[in-house]
Each structure stands twice: as structure tokens, then as C-alpha cells.
N, C-alpha and C positions, 0 to 999 in steps of 0.2 A: 473594553472598548475606550477609545478617548472621549473624554466627555462632551456631550452635546446636549443642546435642551431639546425639548419635545417640538418647539417652534422651528430650531434650525434642521432638525431631522425631518419633519414635515414639507420643508422648503426643499431640502435635497432629494426627497423621493418625488416630489410632485404631489403630496398627499393633501387630505383636509382633516383638520383636529375636529374631533367629536369629544364632547363630555370630558373636556379637559379644562378644569376651571384656572390652571395657571400654565401657560404654555412655556415659562421659564424654568419650568422643573426640568433637571437633567437626567439623562441615563448616565448612570456612573457604573453600573454592573455590567454584565456581558449580554450579548443578543443571543436568545436561545430559541429553539422552537420545540424543545420537550417541557412540558409544565413543570415536570420534575426538578429541573435545572433551575428553575426561578430562584433569585435572590433580591433582595432588596436593592432597587436601583436598575433591575433588568428591564430589556425590552423584549417583549413575547412576540415571537412570528408566528401569525394563526395561518398554517397551511390546510387545505382541505385534502385529506388522503383519502385511499381506498377503505380504509377502517375507521378513522376518525375525522373529525372537523375540529381544528385547533380552535376554532372561533366558540365552540363548546365549553372552553376552558378558561374563558377572557375573564370573568368574574373571579376564579378561584385564584388564577395567577397575580391579579391586582390585589386580591387579599393577602396573597403571599409576600407581597412586596414590589411587585412589578410596577415600574414608572408609568407604562402603557402598553398598548396592543398596537402591532403593525397589522392590519387587517382590510379584508376586502368588502367590508360591509359594517356599520355600526354595530356595537355589540353591548351599549349601556354602560361602560365603563371607559376611562380614558383610552382614546385609541387614535391612531393615524390611520384614515382610510384612504386606499389606493386601489386601483382597477387591477393591478397585477402584482400580488405579493412577493412572487419571486423576482419580478423585475425590479420592483422597489429595492429588496434586500440586496441585489446586486448593485444599484446606483448608491445604496448607502456604503457598500463595501469601496467602491471605487472612489467615493468621496475621501473616505478615511485613511485608505491607502495613500493616497496624493497628498493626504494632511502629514503624514509622517515622516519623519527622516530615516527610515529604514531602508536597507537593501532588500530588494525582493529576488529570491531565487524560486525559480520554478522547474518541475522536472516531469518527465512524462516518459512511457516506454510501455513494450508489452508486458515485460515481467521485471519483476525485482524494484519497482516503484518504491512500494512502502517500507520495504528493508532499507534502501540507498537513502529515502528521506529520512528513515529514524538515525542512520548513520551521520548524516551531513547536521542533523540537528546536534547530535551528541558531541562533535567536533566543533561547531560554530558557536557552542554554549559556552567553550572555553575562552573565546575571546570576547563575547559580547552577548547581551541580553537576546534571546531568540525565541520566537514563535513558530510553530510548525503544525502541520496537518495532525491532527489526532486519527490513529488507525489509517484507513483511506477513505477519507471522507473528502473525495476528490472531485465530486460532481458541480453542478451549477448552483446547488445549496449548501453543500458541505465547504466548499471551497469560500465561499464569501462570510460563512460562519467563522471560519479560522480567521479570515483577515481582519474581521472586526474584533477578533479578541487580542489582537495588538494594542499596546498602550504607548504612552510617549515614550517611554523606556526603551520600546522595543529597537533594535539596530538590525536584526535580519530577521527576515519573514520568509519561512520556507514552505512551499505548496506544492503538493503533489497536485498532477492535473491528469484525468482521466479522459477517455473518448469512447463513444461508441458509433461516432459517425464522422466525415468531413464537417468541418466546421464548428465542433464542439471546442476545440483547445483554443481556436480564434476567439471564440465567446469569451471563454475563460480569462485569457488573456487579455481581454479588452476590460475586463471587470479589474483586475489584479496586473497592471503591466509589469512583466519583470525586467529585470538588468540583466540578470544571468539565467540563463535557459539551458537545461541539460536535457539530452535524448540519450536515454541507456540502450534501447535495442529495437528492433522490430521483429515481431514474432507472428504467432498463429492466434493468440489471444483474441476473441470477439472476430476472428476471421469471416463466421458466417454472417455476421452482420456488416462486414467492410466489403467483403467480396473478393479479398486478395491482398497479398503483404505489400503491394505497391500500392493499393489504397491505403492500407495502414501507415505506410511510410508517408503519403502526401497528409494525412490526418496530423501524425506526430509532428510533422515539419512546420506546421503552423506556429510552432512555439519559438523557433527560431526566426522565423518571419516576423514576429512581434518584437525581437529585440532592437534596442536604438543602437545607433552606430556606435556608442561609447560601452556598449554592453560587450556580454561574452557568451558565445555559444559554446558549450561543452559538449563534445560530441564523441561516440564511441568509435576508435579507430579500427576496432575489430569487426565490426558491422559494417557490410558496403553500404547497405541502405541508409544508414546512419551517417556514415561519414560523406554521402554524398549531398548531404544537405547542407554541407558548408557553402554549397552556391547559392542558397536561398536566402543567406543573410548578410546583411553590411556590417554586423557586428565581429568583433575579433574571434576567431577560432581556436579553440584549445581542444587537442584531442588528448584521450585517455585509452588506456587498454594496454595489451602485453605487446602489441606491435612495437618494433625497434623505432618506428617513426611518431609513436606517440610522444607528446610532451609531458605526460604524467603516466608512468609505466610500472610495471612489476616483473622483477627478475628472480630467479630462483624459487619459482612459486613450489610449495610442497604441502602436505597436509602433516599434521602431528598424528600420534597414536591414536588420538581421540577423535580426530576427524576435522580438528582446525586448522584453517588456511594460515600459512606464514609465507612471508616474502618481504624481497628487499623493495621499497619503494623509492622510484627516482622522480623528482622534481626538477624544473628547471633552476631551482637555487640550491640543490641537495638532495642527499638520500639518508634513508634510515630504514631500519628493520621494523617490521611488523608481525606480531602474532596475535590472531584475532581470537575473541571469546566466542563468535559466532562459528557455527558448523556448517561445513560444505564448502568447495573450491568456487562454486558460483559466487560467494561473496568477495572475491578477489576483484572482479569487475565493479561490484557496487561499492568496494572501498575504493578502487581508484576513481571512480566518479566523484565520490563524495572529497577524495584528495584533491583532484583539480578544481573543484569549486571552493575548497578551504584556500587552495595555494593562490587562487585569482583573488581571494579576499584578504590575501597580505599573511597568512600563516606560513611558518617554515615547515620543511620537511619532518625534523624532529618533534614540534608540536603536534602536527598532524599525526605521525606514526604514535605518538603517545596515545593519542585520543582514540584514534583506532583500535589500537590494542586493548583499550580499558572498554570499549563501547559495547553495549549488549543491545537485546532486542526491547523496542518500546511498545511494540504492537502484539496484540494476543495471538495464538495459534499460529505463529509463523517460526516454524523449526525451534519448537519449545522443546527442550530436551530434560527429562525428568526421570530419575533414576528410584523406582521401586525399593522398599527395605529388602526384598527377596532378590535383588540384583538385575531385575528385568527394566530396561531403560525403554521409555514411551519417548517417541518423536511426534508432537502435535503439529503438524503442519497442514491443518485441516481448513485454515480459513478460505483459501481458494485453489484453484489448480487450472493450468493450461500446459500444453504439452511442452514448452521451454521449462517452466518451474516443476513439472513432475519429473522430467529427466534429470534435472539438478538435484532435487531430492533424493531420487534412486541412488545417483552416484554418492551423494553425502550417506546414504544409508549403507552402501557398499564399504565405503571407508571408515565409517564408525565402526562397524560390524566384524572387522576382520578378526579370524579365529573364534566368532561367535556365530550362533543362528540369527538370521535376520529374516523380518516380516515385513512385507509391502501390502498394507491395507489400502485399497486404492477404490474410488469409485469416479463417476461420470466426471468430464470435463466438457462444460457446457460451452454453447455458443459457436460450436466449430462447422456447422453448415455442412457441406457436402464432404468435407474433410474428416468428419467425425469417425467414421469406421477405419480410416486408414491410420489415424493419429492415436485412436485406443489400441489398434492392434499393433503398432510401431512402441508405444510403453510397454505392452505384455512381453514383446520380444526382447526390448531393453533390460527389462527385469531378469531374464534368463541369462543374457550376456554377461551380465554383472555379477550372476552368481548369487542372487537373494535368494535365500533358502527357501520362501513359500510366499506365493502371492495370493492374497484374497481379495477378491474381487466383489464389490459390494454394490447390488443394486438391479436394475433392468438391463436392456439391451446393451447399452455403452459397457456394462460390466461383463458381459457376456463375451464382447469383444476383445477386452482385455485379458480374458482369460483363454481365449482364442489364440492370439497372439503368443501368449506364454506357451500354450500347448504346441503350436506349429513351429515354434522355433526349435524343438528338441525334446528329447526325453525327459529333461528337468520339469518342462511344462507339466507333466503329470503331477507335480507337487503343487500346481495351482489349484484354486478351488473358486467357485462362484457360489455367493450366498445372497440370499433375496434381500436381506435389509441389515439394518445397524445392530439389532439384537442378534439375529444369527451370527454376525460376526464377533459379538462380545462373547457369546456362548462358545462359538469354537475356540476363541483365544484363551479363555480361562480354563479351557480343558487341557489345553496342548501347550501353554508356554512353559518354560522351564526357566530357571534361575541364569542370568546373563544373556538371555534373548534381547534382541533390539527390534522394537516394533515402530514402522513408520505409517502414520495415519494422515492421508491426504486425498482430496476431491474439491470439486466446485463447491461454493459456499452452500447453494441449494440444497446439496445432498445432507449436509449436517453431520459429516464424520468427526468433528469436534466432540460428540457425545459418545463415542467408541474409545478415544482416549482418555477422556474424564472417567469412564465407567471402569476402564483398566487400572486407572490410578487409584480409584477407590479399594482398596485391598481390602479383600473379605467382604464387600458390599454385594448384595444380591438385588439392586435396584434395577429396574428396567430400564432401557434406552428406548425412546420414541423412534419408531422405523420413520423415514421420510420417503 
């Protein structure tokens, strides 16, 4: 964070100082909520959670070097006490962002946010110092913590914004006002909470409504609900996609023999060829979104194409491809899942597995509400249509719907199997995998199927995987 004294922070957040002998002491380290991340000069934010109360760690973090604690009550060590810790954290982030000379880029969408954010960060880092959301910390706590990690040297701040209801993105954009806003797509993720795709579009479009007139709205030309958001902003509109009307578009899209996308990138200032290191054709849209942002910030087509061709994944368990010594390839995409991302992952598996046996180890897609049965059934059917060799559906009733969809799609569905938990999936795969097989592992985060991928990578290991 940019250096601020405890007195300055107290003023910004409307708090009272307690047990602070010298209010001129500066916070020179990061702002953190995890006591294990404290370093000298940190500001520790004490949240009260379901399992732990950050206030209980106050003395330990100060002994570890924290300058003070941002707390909701006095804790017997240097503290800035406020009524609402979350609101105070947001106010501090808003102040710091407005003090920076950085260009703030915000992005949202139903699928692909984290992968696209990682691409944008890697491209922009070639131009100037860039701070970006780690992993998918895109909510009312993770976003301000990321913003507060920017320093005076930061020129680009790339923030992922998530939403579980109307008004969420409006709130986040108020904390960290963007100049460039990117909307990737409107899908069915969290549809059970929103009530429908139109409501999801309403929520995602709050990002473009927050843009200034001299800003830029980067919109997906291939998604009608996103493209329609152009009417909700006074900012410049830049379209990306495979549509001929897109300002930044892809032509001659293809997959390499290993399943990596390649295409000709066209921008208003030129064209250049891209061959990505990431896997799956869905990354073409992500790459075009990143390219549109980079072009708006002054990078040439050649610079962007080089950066996209060299970019990797910065976040764990998102299409992580690892080949075991015996030739079995594990694709760990288990961080999260929704119908759009699962379909994309299955298509990537089919492309990677040409001439090889392919396994789709899938589990529950959460928060689909009344659409849950239909969406799980459809994914099972798609696995059959893509000629995935075997579907392993893991878990409870949602997994049974996956398996039933595959079975009802045709005779291949008899190759599908429903197992009760992660350990059962590991036992099955260990007994049946052959050299050359490709295994995709994917489910919503709550299922924890990353343990299946990790167990399969532990060649010869007999350790148990905890079922969830």
C-alpha cells in the first residue's frame, strides 16, 4: 500500500485510535486479513467470521510487526476502531485508489473472469507495473484488499468483480471506480440466486454504468445480452469477438494437435498471429477481451500477440495440464464449475484427447436453482456427443443427473458411471487408467474434486482423499 500514517488512516475510515502511542507511525506493509500474512509495517484487518474472530489474533500480529489493527472494538494493542470493519476497508481502498495515478481496469462475467484477468495482467505487465486480483478474490473483501496492494509505482490496476445479486457490482465499482470496464458474457452461473439471465445481465451491466465519459466499455460482440449493454454507458464502446463487426476480432481460429488455440488477431491498428499456451478454444474469447483492453491502453497488435502467445495460467486448478511419467494426462479444472465453463472444458478435453481415451470426472454445479436438473442432464448428454470415452459422475443427486443424461443420450452412456465420493473416483481411476489417457476433473468448488486430481498425480501413492 502507499504509505499512510495511522492518524491519516483513522481520518479516512472515520475511526478512533486506541492504544497508539504515536499516531504518526506509518503503515508501510500490506493490508491483510490473515494473521499468517503479517509482515513488519502491515495493517491487520480483524474480521469476525463463522470459525474465527480476527480480534483474537490482535496481540500476535502486533508482536509479528503489524503497525496496528483495524478493529470493531479495542484490543489492547495499537488499533483503529470503527463501527463496520468491512465498510472501513472499502473506504480506505477508495481513498488509496483515488490517490494513485493508475488506470483501473475492472472486469466481470458469468464465466472466464479469472482466466481473462490473468491474461490481461500478463499482457499489461509488459507495458508498465501492474497489480491484479490474486486468484478469484473478487468480492467486497477481496477486491479492496487487492486495490490496497497497489503502490505509487503501479500504473495498471486490474480488478475482477463478482456478483451474487443486483447492486453488488455497483457497490464494488463505487469502491474502486474503473476507467475501463470489461463484460465477458452472461451465462447461468448463480442463476438460482439471480432468478434468470436477464437479471444477471442487469447486474453485470452495472459495471458499464459506472464508467466515466472518457472511459471505455469493452463488450462481447458475440453475446447479445452483453452487446446490448452499450446503451447503458456514456463511455466509448469497444466490441471484441469473432463477429465481423467486432473492433478486436479473431480469424482462422483453430486448435493445435495438443488442444491449444491459434488464431489471427485483428485490431484497429493491425493484425498478428497468436498461438496460446492455454488449452481449449474458449480461451480465444478470453484472449480477445484481453487484447481489446491492451489495445485501448496503447499496445500494438504485435505486442499483444506476443504477450498472449507467452501467457500462462496464474491461478491454480484452472485447466492445469500435467502429464504423469506413465503418459496419463491430468487436466485439473476443479476450482469451480458452471454450465458454460463445463461445456468449454469438455470441448477442450475432446480436442486434447484425439486418438486417446478421455475421462470426464465431473461433480455438482452449484447455485443453479430450478435449472439444476436440466443443466446437469445437458452436460451429461454433451459428454456423449463429444465422444468422451467415459464419464465419472461424483457425488449425490446432481451427479446422478449427469450420469442419467449421458445414459439417455445413447448407448455410449452405458460407459458412464456414478460414484459416491472423491475416494471412490480415485479408486476407480487408479484401477482403470492406461498410459496415454486424458482425465478432466471439474466441479463446483464446494465439491473439492481438486483432491482427485492431486491423488492421481501422486504416482504410486495410496493416500486417501477426503470425501466431501
